[in-house]
N, CA, C and O of each residue as an XYZ file, in Angstrom:
992
protein
N      34.033    148.525     20.012
C      33.392    148.383     21.328
C      33.152    146.913     21.662
O      33.355    146.492     22.801
N      32.715    146.123     20.659
C      32.477    144.705     20.892
C      33.754    143.993     21.287
O      33.750    143.134     22.169
N      34.862    144.356     20.624
C      36.151    143.742     20.945
C      36.553    144.081     22.368
O      37.056    143.230     23.103
N      36.325    145.344     22.756
C      36.666    145.778     24.114
C      35.864    144.997     25.145
O      36.409    144.541     26.150
N      34.565    144.844     24.893
C      33.715    144.087     25.813
C      34.173    142.634     25.905
O      34.187    142.041     26.984
N      34.548    142.071     24.751
C      35.009    140.681     24.737
C      36.272    140.530     25.582
O      36.409    139.583     26.358
N      37.188    141.479     25.417
C      38.429    141.433     26.187
C      38.153    141.568     27.677
O      38.780    140.898     28.497
N      37.205    142.445     28.022
C      36.861    142.644     29.432
C      36.288    141.366     30.037
O      36.644    140.985     31.152
N      35.399    140.708     29.295
C      34.818    139.449     29.772
C      35.904    138.394     29.944
O      35.902    137.647     30.922
N      36.838    138.335     28.986
C      37.925    137.353     29.059
C      38.791    137.587     30.287
O      39.187    136.639     30.964
N      39.085    138.860     30.576
C      39.896    139.198     31.751
C      39.173    138.807     33.026
O      39.776    138.244     33.940
N      37.865    139.108     33.092
C      37.084    138.765     34.282
C      37.031    137.259     34.494
O      37.144    136.787     35.626
N      36.861    136.502     33.413
C      36.834    135.044     33.526
C      38.178    134.508     33.985
O      38.240    133.584     34.795
N      39.258    135.091     33.466
C      40.598    134.658     33.871
C      40.829    134.934     35.346
O      41.390    134.100     36.057
N      40.395    136.111     35.811
C      40.553    136.461     37.227
C      39.745    135.513     38.111
O      40.203    135.093     39.173
N      38.534    135.185     37.656
C      37.692    134.258     38.418
C      38.356    132.897     38.535
O      38.320    132.266     39.592
N      38.969    132.444     37.431
C      39.646    131.142     37.439
C      40.829    131.143     38.385
O      41.068    130.157     39.082
N      41.575    132.246     38.419
C      42.733    132.357     39.307
C      42.296    132.303     40.759
O      42.918    131.615     41.569
N      41.224    133.028     41.098
C      40.712    133.036     42.471
C      40.223    131.654     42.863
O      40.480    131.189     43.973
N      39.510    130.993     41.941
C      38.996    129.649     42.229
C      40.135    128.673     42.473
O      40.061    127.838     43.374
N      41.205    128.779     41.659
C      42.356    127.897     41.834
C      43.040    128.149     43.166
O      43.500    127.216     43.824
N      43.106    129.423     43.564
C      43.747    129.768     44.833
C      42.959    129.229     46.020
O      43.541    128.893     47.051
N      41.628    129.144     45.879
C      40.776    128.660     46.964
C      40.691    127.138     47.004
O      40.201    126.570     47.981
N      41.160    126.480     45.959
C      41.066    125.025     45.889
C      42.093    124.393     46.822
O      43.266    124.761     46.768
N      41.682    123.443     47.686
C      42.632    122.841     48.623
C      43.671    122.000     47.890
O      43.371    121.434     46.839
N      44.887    121.909     48.426
C      45.909    121.073     47.789
C      45.514    119.604     47.833
O      44.731    119.175     48.680
N      46.072    118.853     46.908
C      45.715    117.440     46.769
C      46.998    116.611     46.683
O      47.977    117.027     46.063
N      46.980    115.438     47.310
C      48.173    114.586     47.352
C      47.742    113.132     47.223
O      46.796    112.703     47.883
N      48.431    112.374     46.376
C      48.152    110.949     46.220
C      49.115    110.145     47.082
O      50.333    110.259     46.943
N      48.557    109.328     47.978
C      49.376    108.498     48.863
C      49.575    107.139     48.205
O      48.619    106.391     48.002
N      50.828    106.828     47.871
C      51.137    105.542     47.262
C      51.266    104.461     48.327
O      51.557    104.738     49.491
N      51.044    103.236     47.902
C      51.100    102.108     48.827
C      52.529    101.572     48.910
O      53.290    101.651     47.946
N      52.876    101.032     50.061
C      54.215    100.484     50.267
C      54.089     98.998     50.574
O      53.228     98.588     51.352
N      54.954     98.191     49.959
C      54.895     96.744     50.162
C      55.613     96.338     51.442
O      55.103     95.527     52.214
N      56.798     96.900     51.665
C      57.576     96.612     52.875
C      57.495     97.817     53.796
O      57.958     98.902     53.442
N      56.917     97.638     54.963
C      56.725     98.755     55.895
C      58.065     99.365     56.293
O      59.013     98.630     56.571
N      58.163    100.690     56.325
C      59.418    101.317     56.752
C      59.672    101.105     58.239
O      58.740    100.972     59.031
N      60.936    101.076     58.598
C      61.310    100.995     60.004
C      61.117    102.366     60.630
O      61.635    103.361     60.124
N      60.373    102.424     61.728
C      60.041    103.720     62.331
C      61.166    104.122     63.282
O      61.100    103.890     64.489
N      62.203    104.733     62.702
C      63.383    105.112     63.480
C      63.790    106.569     63.287
O      64.790    107.013     63.851
N      63.019    107.317     62.493
C      63.343    108.722     62.281
C      64.531    108.958     61.372
O      65.126    110.035     61.401
N      64.889    107.965     60.559
C      66.046    108.126     59.670
C      65.646    108.336     58.210
O      66.339    109.036     57.472
N      64.554    107.745     57.799
C      64.034    107.906     56.434
C      65.036    107.455     55.375
O      65.142    108.075     54.317
N      65.771    106.377     55.655
C      66.783    105.929     54.703
C      66.292    104.832     53.764
O      67.068    104.330     52.951
N      65.008    104.446     53.861
C      64.463    103.460     52.930
C      64.185    104.091     51.564
O      63.891    105.282     51.458
N      64.284    103.268     50.534
C      63.996    103.742     49.177
C      62.554    104.218     49.052
O      62.263    105.136     48.286
N      61.651    103.594     49.806
C      60.241    103.991     49.720
C      60.053    105.449     50.122
O      59.282    106.165     49.482
N      60.738    105.901     51.164
C      60.623    107.298     51.565
C      61.297    108.214     50.544
O      60.795    109.299     50.249
N      62.419    107.781     50.014
C      63.122    108.615     49.038
C      62.305    108.780     47.761
O      62.380    109.812     47.094
N      61.522    107.751     47.428
C      60.736    107.797     46.196
C      59.311    108.306     46.394
O      58.609    108.573     45.418
N      58.882    108.440     47.628
C      57.576    109.058     47.889
C      57.655    110.545     47.550
O      58.683    111.185     47.772
N      56.594    111.075     47.028
C      56.582    112.489     46.649
C      56.341    113.369     47.868
O      55.544    113.027     48.742
N      57.028    114.497     47.922
C      56.778    115.479     48.977
C      55.429    116.152     48.740
O      54.990    116.287     47.598
N      54.773    116.573     49.819
C      53.509    117.301     49.656
C      53.744    118.700     49.107
O      52.807    119.367     48.668
N      55.007    119.145     49.133
C      55.338    120.482     48.664
C      55.635    121.419     49.814
O      55.459    121.043     50.973
N      56.081    122.631     49.522
C      56.453    123.570     50.583
C      55.288    123.870     51.521
O      54.152    124.042     51.079
N      55.577    123.930     52.810
C      54.569    124.360     53.775
C      54.337    125.856     53.609
O      55.220    126.593     53.168
N      53.141    126.288     53.968
C      52.762    127.696     53.885
C      52.785    128.323     55.273
O      52.642    127.633     56.283
N      52.965    129.628     55.308
C      53.067    130.365     56.571
C      52.003    131.466     56.599
O      52.335    132.641     56.442
N      50.732    131.105     56.796
C      49.662    132.101     56.696
C      49.701    133.176     57.768
O      49.115    134.242     57.582
N      50.377    132.927     58.887
C      50.380    133.900     59.987
C      51.782    134.383     60.346
O      51.956    135.111     61.323
N      52.773    133.987     59.568
C      54.162    134.341     59.896
C      54.806    134.958     58.664
O      55.112    134.259     57.697
N      55.009    136.259     58.703
C      55.501    136.965     57.530
C      56.906    137.534     57.712
O      57.570    137.868     56.731
N      57.359    137.647     58.953
C      58.650    138.267     59.224
C      59.683    137.207     59.592
O      59.358    136.213     60.241
N      60.929    137.423     59.176
C      62.002    136.521     59.558
C      62.100    135.304     58.656
O      61.304    135.132     57.733
N      63.090    134.458     58.936
C      63.337    133.264     58.140
C      62.248    132.223     58.378
O      61.901    131.920     59.520
N      61.725    131.691     57.302
C      60.705    130.645     57.392
C      61.385    129.282     57.274
O      61.974    128.961     56.241
N      61.302    128.488     58.332
C      61.952    127.183     58.352
C      61.017    126.149     57.715
O      59.934    125.871     58.229
N      61.455    125.591     56.596
C      60.587    124.731     55.791
C      60.499    123.301     56.331
O      61.311    122.865     57.147
N      59.488    122.597     55.845
C      59.210    121.215     56.217
C      58.990    120.389     54.958
O      58.234    120.787     54.071
N      59.650    119.243     54.884
C      59.421    118.283     53.803
C      58.612    117.128     54.387
O      59.132    116.352     55.189
N      57.356    117.010     53.996
C      56.474    115.960     54.519
C      56.072    115.012     53.395
O      55.841    115.428     52.260
N      55.995    113.716     53.741
C      55.618    112.691     52.775
C      54.715    111.668     53.455
O      54.730    111.532     54.678
N      53.932    110.953     52.658
C      53.027    109.943     53.214
C      53.049    108.671     52.374
O      53.221    108.711     51.156
N      52.872    107.549     53.053
C      52.725    106.234     52.442
C      51.650    105.478     53.221
O      51.202    105.935     54.272
N      51.243    104.330     52.704
C      50.274    103.533     53.457
C      50.368    102.065     53.062
O      50.873    101.718     51.994
N      49.871    101.216     53.949
C      49.611     99.820     53.627
C      48.278     99.454     54.271
O      47.574    100.337     54.762
N      47.923     98.198     54.280
C      46.602     97.813     54.791
C      46.446     98.035     56.292
O      45.330     98.003     56.811
N      47.553     98.257     56.987
C      47.491     98.425     58.436
C      47.707     99.860     58.897
O      47.076    100.300     59.858
N      48.591    100.598     58.223
C      49.025    101.895     58.752
C      49.042    103.005     57.713
O      49.189    102.768     56.514
N      48.888    104.212     58.209
C      49.245    105.422     57.482
C      50.623    105.826     57.983
O      50.831    105.975     59.187
N      51.571    106.005     57.056
C      52.931    106.397     57.425
C      53.138    107.859     57.037
O      52.815    108.270     55.922
N      53.677    108.630     57.965
C      53.901    110.056     57.732
C      55.325    110.395     58.148
O      55.799    109.943     59.190
N      56.001    111.188     57.336
C      57.347    111.643     57.700
C      57.444    113.154     57.550
O      56.840    113.751     56.659
N      58.214    113.750     58.435
C      58.462    115.192     58.424
C      59.970    115.418     58.575
O      60.578    114.918     59.520
N      60.563    116.156     57.664
C      61.950    116.599     57.787
C      61.911    118.117     57.968
O      61.550    118.852     57.049
N      62.285    118.572     59.158
C      62.037    119.959     59.567
C      63.335    120.756     59.696
O      64.186    120.435     60.525
N      63.482    121.791     58.876
C      64.578    122.729     59.102
C      64.361    123.398     60.455
O      63.247    123.820     60.764
N      65.409    123.500     61.260
C      65.206    124.068     62.599
C      66.542    124.492     63.200
O      67.413    123.656     63.445
N      66.699    125.780     63.432
C      67.946    126.295     64.006
C      68.027    126.080     65.504
O      69.118    126.085     66.074
N      66.869    125.888     66.157
C      66.842    125.707     67.615
C      65.791    124.651     67.960
O      64.612    124.966     68.124
N      66.228    123.405     68.067
C      65.314    122.294     68.335
C      65.013    122.241     69.829
O      65.917    122.219     70.664
N      63.707    122.219     70.147
C      63.299    122.335     71.550
C      62.140    121.385     71.846
O      61.183    121.302     71.076
N      62.235    120.672     72.970
C      61.141    119.810     73.406
C      61.332    119.381     74.842
O      62.367    118.811     75.188
N      60.338    119.650     75.693
C      60.469    119.345     77.126
C      59.353    118.451     77.651
O      59.465    117.930     78.761
N      58.286    118.258     76.893
C      57.154    117.471     77.384
C      57.371    115.990     77.078
O      57.757    115.622     75.969
N      57.114    115.142     78.088
C      57.506    113.731     78.002
C      56.372    112.741     78.261
O      56.598    111.532     78.196
N      55.160    113.217     78.553
C      54.060    112.314     78.880
C      52.942    112.422     77.843
O      52.693    113.488     77.281
N      52.278    111.291     77.606
C      51.163    111.255     76.664
C      50.115    112.305     77.021
O      49.746    112.460     78.185
N      49.644    113.020     76.007
C      48.648    114.084     76.131
C      49.169    115.334     76.827
O      48.384    116.219     77.167
N      50.478    115.423     77.045
C      51.069    116.693     77.468
C      50.848    117.733     76.364
O      50.580    117.359     75.222
N      50.955    119.031     76.680
C      50.805    120.070     75.647
C      52.032    120.134     74.737
O      52.826    121.072     74.803
N      52.165    119.122     73.895
C      53.347    119.016     73.041
C      53.417    120.139     72.010
O      54.479    120.389     71.438
N      52.296    120.815     71.767
C      52.284    121.935     70.823
C      53.123    123.111     71.316
O      53.362    124.057     70.566
N      53.568    123.061     72.560
C      54.473    124.088     73.077
C      55.931    123.760     72.767
O      56.822    124.574     73.011
N      56.168    122.566     72.231
C      57.503    122.141     71.818
C      57.622    122.238     70.303
O      56.673    122.634     69.626
N      58.795    121.875     69.765
C      58.869    121.627     68.333
C      57.987    120.424     68.051
O      58.190    119.347     68.612
N      57.016    120.613     67.186
C      55.909    119.663     67.076
C      55.389    119.632     65.641
O      55.363    120.653     64.955
N      54.974    118.440     65.199
C      54.287    118.299     63.914
C      52.949    117.615     64.163
O      52.780    116.912     65.159
N      52.003    117.823     63.259
C      50.636    117.372     63.523
C      49.990    116.774     62.278
O      50.243    117.201     61.152
N      49.145    115.771     62.519
C      48.286    115.206     61.479
C      46.844    115.408     61.923
O      46.413    114.854     62.935
N      46.102    116.202     61.161
C      44.669    116.409     61.395
C      43.937    115.752     60.224
O      44.293    115.986     59.069
N      42.923    114.937     60.505
C      42.233    114.299     59.386
C      40.748    114.089     59.643
O      40.324    113.750     60.748
N      39.972    114.304     58.581
C      38.555    113.923     58.523
C      38.485    112.772     57.527
O      38.478    113.013     56.320
N      38.434    111.523     57.998
C      38.563    110.386     57.082
C      37.308    110.042     56.284
O      37.322    109.105     55.486
N      36.229    110.786     56.490
C      35.014    110.554     55.712
C      34.562    111.880     55.112
O      34.068    112.740     55.842
N      34.719    112.070     53.795
C      34.356    113.353     53.188
C      32.878    113.684     53.289
O      32.488    114.835     53.096
N      32.038    112.676     53.593
C      30.609    112.944     53.787
C      30.330    113.554     55.156
O      29.254    114.104     55.388
N      31.285    113.458     56.046
C      31.157    114.032     57.391
C      32.452    114.770     57.751
O      33.167    114.357     58.664
N      32.753    115.857     57.039
C      34.030    116.546     57.245
C      34.172    117.182     58.619
O      35.275    117.548     59.027
N      33.048    117.317     59.340
C      33.135    117.914     60.678
C      33.733    116.944     61.697
O      34.219    117.372     62.744
N      33.703    115.649     61.401
C      34.257    114.649     62.328
C      35.751    114.513     62.038
O      36.141    113.983     60.998
N      36.570    114.988     62.950
C      38.003    114.950     62.658
C      38.817    114.515     63.870
O      38.377    114.613     65.015
N      40.015    114.034     63.573
C      40.979    113.587     64.569
C      42.216    114.477     64.484
O      42.571    114.949     63.404
N      42.865    114.704     65.612
C      44.164    115.369     65.569
C      45.179    114.590     66.395
O      44.906    114.170     67.519
N      46.347    114.410     65.809
C      47.474    113.749     66.461
C      48.656    114.699     66.377
O      49.107    115.044     65.284
N      49.155    115.119     67.526
C      50.225    116.111     67.611
C      51.437    115.460     68.267
O      51.331    114.920     69.369
N      52.593    115.507     67.594
C      53.774    114.757     68.020
C      54.977    115.675     68.150
O      55.261    116.468     67.252
N      55.687    115.568     69.274
C      56.846    116.436     69.454
C      58.148    115.714     69.145
O      58.157    114.524     68.830
N      59.239    116.447     69.240
C      60.555    115.931     68.892
C      61.011    114.821     69.834
O      61.953    114.092     69.525
N      60.346    114.690     70.982
C      60.707    113.659     71.958
C      59.860    112.392     71.815
O      59.848    111.550     72.713
N      59.156    112.254     70.694
C      58.340    111.064     70.393
C      57.129    110.945     71.318
O      56.651    109.841     71.578
N      56.641    112.061     71.805
C      55.460    112.099     72.673
C      54.314    112.709     71.871
O      54.522    113.640     71.093
N      53.103    112.183     72.063
C      51.989    112.724     71.289
C      50.748    112.987     72.129
O      50.528    112.393     73.184
N      49.962    113.897     71.610
C      48.637    114.257     72.122
C      47.644    113.850     71.046
O      47.878    114.114     69.867
N      46.527    113.207     71.429
C      45.555    112.783     70.428
C      44.131    113.086     70.883
O      43.805    112.958     72.063
N      43.290    113.490     69.934
C      41.910    113.860     70.223
C      41.007    113.470     69.045
O      41.441    113.406     67.894
N      39.748    113.214     69.372
C      38.709    112.996     68.359
C      37.596    113.998     68.602
O      37.118    114.147     69.726
N      37.182    114.686     67.538
C      36.146    115.720     67.623
C      34.948    115.256     66.790
O      34.922    115.501     65.584
N      33.962    114.598     67.393
C      32.853    114.025     66.620
C      31.891    115.042     66.035
O      31.167    114.732     65.089
N      31.871    116.256     66.582
C      30.915    117.254     66.092
C      31.593    118.521     65.589
O      30.942    119.551     65.413
N      32.874    118.446     65.363
C      33.573    119.591     64.823
C      34.163    120.478     65.891
O      33.916    120.274     67.080
N      34.948    121.470     65.476
C      35.616    122.349     66.437
C      34.630    123.232     67.187
O      33.720    123.807     66.589
N      34.814    123.337     68.491
C      34.031    124.256     69.303
C      32.639    123.797     69.649
O      31.918    124.526     70.330
N      32.221    122.618     69.212
C      30.855    122.167     69.486
C      30.746    121.524     70.868
O      29.862    121.868     71.652
N      31.638    120.601     71.154
C      31.681    119.929     72.446
C      33.139    119.681     72.797
O      33.994    119.659     71.911
N      33.434    119.495     74.082
C      34.816    119.147     74.417
C      35.220    117.868     73.687
O      34.405    116.955     73.555
N      36.470    117.786     73.208
C      36.898    116.587     72.491
C      36.798    115.346     73.364
O      37.058    115.398     74.567
N      36.420    114.235     72.752
C      36.270    112.994     73.503
C      37.629    112.446     73.920
O      38.659    112.769     73.329
N      37.603    111.620     74.943
C      38.828    110.996     75.432
C      39.168    109.826     74.516
O      38.777    108.687     74.771
N      39.895    110.123     73.453
C      40.230    109.132     72.432
C      41.735    108.969     72.384
O      42.473    109.950     72.479
N      42.194    107.734     72.236
C      43.622    107.465     72.130
C      43.919    106.733     70.830
O      43.217    105.790     70.463
N      44.954    107.169     70.144
C      45.402    106.501     68.924
C      46.211    105.278     69.327
O      47.377    105.389     69.707
N      45.586    104.119     69.240
C      46.212    102.892     69.714
C      47.235    102.364     68.703
O      47.050    102.477     67.491
N      48.311    101.788     69.231
C      49.300    101.121     68.386
C      50.214    102.033     67.607
O      50.919    101.576     66.707
N      50.222    103.316     67.930
C      51.078    104.251     67.209
C      52.549    104.012     67.512
O      52.920    103.610     68.615
N      53.374    104.268     66.508
C      54.827    104.226     66.689
C      55.423    105.501     66.108
O      55.063    105.926     65.011
N      56.334    106.099     66.856
C      56.955    107.355     66.436
C      58.462    107.249     66.626
O      58.932    106.767     67.657
N      59.215    107.700     65.632
C      60.668    107.756     65.734
C      61.159    109.138     65.357
O      60.600    109.773     64.463
N      62.198    109.613     66.028
C      62.760    110.930     65.719
C      64.286    110.880     65.735
O      64.887    110.035     66.399
N      64.892    111.788     65.001
C      66.326    112.050     65.092
C      66.523    113.559     65.056
O      65.716    114.282     64.470
N      67.590    114.029     65.680
C      67.895    115.462     65.731
C      69.263    115.697     65.106
O      70.248    115.066     65.489
N      69.316    116.605     64.148
C      70.578    116.986     63.543
C      71.048    118.269     64.226
O      70.942    119.370     63.685
N      71.563    118.083     65.414
C      71.967    119.209     66.255
C      71.860    118.804     67.707
O      72.045    117.635     68.045
N      71.565    119.759     68.568
C      71.432    119.489     70.000
C      70.032    119.867     70.453
O      69.460    120.849     69.980
N      69.482    119.082     71.373
C      68.138    119.337     71.881
C      68.205    120.259     73.091
O      68.990    120.038     74.013
N      67.370    121.298     73.074
C      67.218    122.217     74.215
C      68.501    122.975     74.551
O      68.821    123.178     75.722
N      69.226    123.387     73.525
C      70.431    124.193     73.728
C      70.419    125.321     72.708
O      70.852    125.145     71.569
N      69.927    126.469     73.120
C      69.827    127.606     72.207
C      71.139    128.358     72.043
O      71.187    129.369     71.342
N      72.206    127.880     72.681
C      73.497    128.559     72.559
C      74.186    128.228     71.237
O      75.125    128.916     70.835
N      73.718    127.166     70.554
C      74.296    126.811     69.262
C      73.206    126.837     68.193
O      72.045    127.127     68.479
N      73.595    126.532     66.974
C      72.648    126.522     65.858
C      72.492    125.098     65.340
O      73.463    124.467     64.923
N      71.260    124.599     65.371
C      70.972    123.258     64.878
C      70.648    123.308     63.384
O      70.511    124.382     62.798
N      70.527    122.124     62.784
C      70.210    122.041     61.360
C      68.758    121.638     61.118
O      68.035    122.292     60.367
N      68.343    120.545     61.774
C      67.007    120.024     61.478
C      66.652    118.919     62.458
O      67.465    118.507     63.285
N      65.418    118.452     62.342
C      65.003    117.240     63.046
C      63.997    116.500     62.179
O      63.323    117.090     61.335
N      63.911    115.198     62.404
C      63.058    114.334     61.592
C      62.100    113.579     62.499
O      62.493    113.089     63.558
N      60.855    113.489     62.085
C      59.884    112.643     62.770
C      59.227    111.722     61.750
O      58.862    112.135     60.650
N      59.090    110.469     62.149
C      58.476    109.439     61.319
C      57.440    108.715     62.174
O      57.723    108.367     63.320
N      56.254    108.487     61.636
C      55.189    107.869     62.433
C      54.429    106.825     61.631
O      54.229    106.960     60.424
N      54.011    105.779     62.337
C      53.085    104.780     61.796
C      51.800    104.878     62.605
O      51.802    104.634     63.812
N      50.704    105.234     61.945
C      49.415    105.417     62.614
C      48.460    104.334     62.127
O      48.062    104.360     60.962
N      48.078    103.381     62.981
C      47.170    102.316     62.544
C      45.850    102.870     62.011
O      45.207    103.699     62.656
N      45.461    102.408     60.843
C      44.223    102.875     60.221
C      42.992    102.486     61.020
O      41.944    103.119     60.895
N      43.108    101.451     61.839
C      41.975    101.019     62.661
C      41.509    102.114     63.607
O      40.360    102.102     64.049
N      42.389    103.064     63.926
C      42.006    104.160     64.815
C      40.920    105.049     64.217
O      40.210    105.739     64.949
N      40.787    105.035     62.897
C      39.818    105.906     62.226
C      38.598    105.141     61.726
O      37.748    105.708     61.040
N      38.506    103.849     62.066
C      37.470    102.984     61.492
C      36.061    103.431     61.838
O      35.131    103.183     61.070
N      35.883    104.085     62.981
C      34.542    104.512     63.387
C      33.973    105.605     62.483
O      32.768    105.856     62.484
N      34.845    106.248     61.715
C      34.407    107.343     60.851
C      34.657    107.051     59.373
O      33.829    107.391     58.527
N      35.779    106.432     59.059
C      36.163    106.201     57.662
C      35.157    105.309     56.934
O      34.512    104.457     57.545
N      35.033    105.515     55.632
C      34.124    104.686     54.832
C      34.622    103.252     54.736
O      33.841    102.305     54.830
N      35.921    103.101     54.551
C      36.507    101.773     54.399
C      37.789    101.681     55.221
O      38.573    102.629     55.280
N      37.991    100.528     55.853
C      39.225    100.272     56.595
C      39.706     98.868     56.256
O      39.069     97.891     56.648
N      40.835     98.746     55.525
C      41.666     99.826     55.005
C      40.970    100.558     53.855
O      39.964    100.077     53.332
N      41.497    101.708     53.463
C      40.879    102.456     52.370
C      40.868    101.654     51.069
O      41.718    100.792     50.843
N      39.894    101.958     50.228
C      39.848    101.405     48.881
C      40.635    102.320     47.943
O      40.870    103.490     48.244
N      41.031    101.767     46.816
C      41.732    102.564     45.811
C      40.862    103.748     45.400
O      39.715    103.570     44.990
N      41.409    104.950     45.511
C      40.667    106.151     45.143
C      39.924    106.819     46.276
O      39.365    107.900     46.085
N      39.897    106.210     47.455
C      39.244    106.854     48.605
C      39.919    108.190     48.921
O      41.142    108.312     48.859
N      39.107    109.176     49.257
C      39.605    110.515     49.570
C      39.352    110.835     51.035
O      38.245    110.642     51.537
N      40.368    111.319     51.710
C      40.235    111.847     53.071
C      40.558    113.333     53.042
O      41.351    113.786     52.217
N      39.949    114.084     53.938
C      40.367    115.459     54.184
C      41.465    115.403     55.248
O      41.310    114.728     56.265
N      42.562    116.102     55.018
C      43.717    115.963     55.915
C      44.579    117.210     55.856
O      44.689    117.859     54.816
N      45.186    117.533     56.982
C      46.160    118.620     56.989
C      47.372    118.215     57.812
O      47.275    117.428     58.754
N      48.503    118.766     57.437
C      49.763    118.579     58.139
C      50.221    119.936     58.641
O      50.297    120.897     57.876
N      50.524    120.012     59.921
C      50.886    121.277     60.548
C      52.228    121.158     61.252
O      52.708    120.062     61.542
N      52.816    122.316     61.517
C      54.055    122.341     62.293
C      54.081    123.581     63.171
O      53.679    124.671     62.763
N      54.572    123.376     64.405
C      54.775    124.484     65.334
C      56.228    124.503     65.779
O      56.869    123.459     65.898
N      56.737    125.703     66.024
C      58.109    125.843     66.501
C      58.208    125.919     67.998
O      59.284    126.179     68.537
N      57.091    125.695     68.691
C      57.126    125.764     70.145
C      57.330    127.181     70.641
O      57.134    128.142     69.897
N      57.722    127.308     71.893
C      57.910    128.622     72.496
C      59.167    129.301     71.968
O      59.289    130.524     72.037
N      60.106    128.507     71.440
C      61.353    129.081     70.939
C      61.156    129.800     69.614
O      61.704    130.881     69.400
N      60.371    129.198     68.723
C      60.247    129.745     67.375
C      58.890    129.383     66.771
O      58.829    128.581     65.839
N      57.800    129.963     67.285
C      56.449    129.575     66.845
C      56.079    130.163     65.484
O      55.622    131.303     65.399
N      56.276    129.384     64.424
C      56.020    129.905     63.081
C      54.661    129.485     62.516
O      54.160    130.139     61.602
N      54.059    128.429     63.026
C      52.727    127.993     62.602
C      52.630    127.789     61.083
O      51.972    128.565     60.390
N      53.277    126.759     60.582
C      53.207    126.481     59.147
C      52.300    125.287     58.873
O      52.050    124.464     59.753
N      51.807    125.210     57.623
C      50.831    124.187     57.243
C      51.020    123.754     55.796
O      51.553    124.494     54.969
N      50.565    122.526     55.509
C      50.485    122.098     54.112
C      49.341    122.842     53.425
O      49.553    123.498     52.406
N      48.140    122.746     53.973
C      46.984    123.446     53.417
C      46.703    124.665     54.293
O      46.232    124.509     55.419
N      46.978    125.868     53.805
C      46.946    127.043     54.679
C      45.545    127.457     55.111
O      44.610    127.459     54.311
N      45.415    127.805     56.378
C      44.168    128.343     56.896
C      44.012    129.808     56.528
O      44.962    130.453     56.082
N      42.815    130.323     56.716
C      42.539    131.717     56.365
C      41.938    132.484     57.529
O      41.292    133.515     57.341
N      42.158    131.969     58.739
C      41.702    132.687     59.924
C      42.674    133.821     60.227
O      43.826    133.787     59.792
N      42.217    134.822     60.969
C      43.059    135.982     61.260
C      44.206    135.632     62.197
O      45.298    136.188     62.084
N      43.958    134.718     63.114
C      44.986    134.278     64.052
C      45.218    132.779     63.859
O      44.357    132.097     63.302
N      46.363    132.251     64.305
C      46.653    130.828     64.095
C      45.564    129.912     64.644
O      45.198    129.999     65.816
N      45.054    129.038     63.786
C      43.999    128.101     64.177
C      44.075    126.858     63.291
O      43.702    126.894     62.118
N      44.561    125.768     63.865
C      44.676    124.523     63.111
C      43.385    123.707     63.140
O      43.168    122.856     62.278
N      42.532    123.962     64.124
C      41.269    123.227     64.237
C      40.226    123.853     63.309
O      39.246    124.447     63.758
N      40.461    123.706     62.027
C      39.599    124.312     61.009
C      39.460    123.335     59.844
O      40.114    123.514     58.817
N      38.614    122.297     59.983
C      38.498    121.263     58.945
C      38.145    121.798     57.561
O      38.448    121.156     56.555
N      37.515    122.951     57.501
C      37.119    123.493     56.199
C      38.331    123.849     55.338
O      38.197    124.024     54.127
N      39.501    123.955     55.945
C      40.705    124.294     55.194
C      41.626    123.094     54.970
O      42.726    123.257     54.443
N      41.201    121.908     55.356
C      42.051    120.727     55.160
C      42.277    120.473     53.670
O      41.432    120.793     52.834
N      43.444    119.889     53.355
C      43.713    119.443     51.999
C      43.014    118.120     51.714
O      42.234    117.628     52.530
N      43.300    117.553     50.553
C      42.698    116.278     50.153
C      43.810    115.266     49.863
O      44.769    115.565     49.152
N      43.662    114.068     50.426
C      44.595    112.992     50.096
C      43.813    111.851     49.456
O      42.700    111.527     49.871
N      44.414    111.258     48.446
C      43.793    110.162     47.698
C      44.635    108.907     47.914
O      45.835    108.907     47.636
N      44.018    107.850     48.404
C      44.723    106.589     48.605
C      44.791    105.830     47.280
O      43.769    105.582     46.640
N      46.003    105.470     46.884
C      46.212    104.731     45.643
C      46.828    103.370     45.958
O      47.704    103.266     46.817
N      46.374    102.336     45.269
C      46.967    101.012     45.450
C      48.229    100.834     44.604
O      48.857     99.776     44.635
N      48.596    101.863     43.855
C      49.859    101.821     43.117
C      51.009    101.796     44.114
O      51.031    102.579     45.064
N      51.968    100.891     43.896
C      53.088    100.754     44.822
C      54.150    101.812     44.561
O      54.454    102.134     43.412
N      54.709    102.348     45.639
C      55.814    103.284     45.519
C      57.020    102.532     44.957
O      57.201    101.344     45.224
N      57.828    103.226     44.189
C      58.999    102.592     43.577
C      60.011    102.185     44.642
O      60.290    102.951     45.564
N      60.559    100.979     44.516
C      61.538    100.476     45.496
C      62.898    101.125     45.284
O      63.845    100.827     46.012
């Protein structure tokens, strides 16, 4: 009987550990880059090739059909956070061309971040479509508390390339790439340090939408809401800024 009880306790502890691990947000170390990449949507620099991928995106709300994956990577220097997305996409679509247009209705990738872990409710979202157009917002009191403030991410640069044809669903495309340089000064009002210190942790999520053509709603750190909702800082992953240089 004692052996049976011991085995039961061991099983329960193992199950608890598995659940805890499943609830733990993903973590990614952002390496520093000495020579800033050219923001052209090509990703042909050695720094991008040697940066680690965040891993497969998750599809918490999309269970049927082919899941089009995203390879996302991040780098940084004292001025910018660099983000790249390589998106599998059979039908690349984007029609919005003005700043703060509803780019989430196009093929779009997003960076959501709470740069101060002591105030995770204060977050920024930058949403960028295949046409190099972005929407940006700052939420000082969290989602749903007040309308987002009129905030603009100054000095941003975005580059894209399309491996296929844009806005032509009569053929099958392969993919599209987006590369962005986001000045760290945009987050200085919230972040503990600008630029970050070695070991600084931000809460951050990377999202992707397929637009009206193929809305799959994928994420690096998956949400647990019943319906698609990216404005959920409690589900953001963790990124750690490292002063270790990425391999050339």
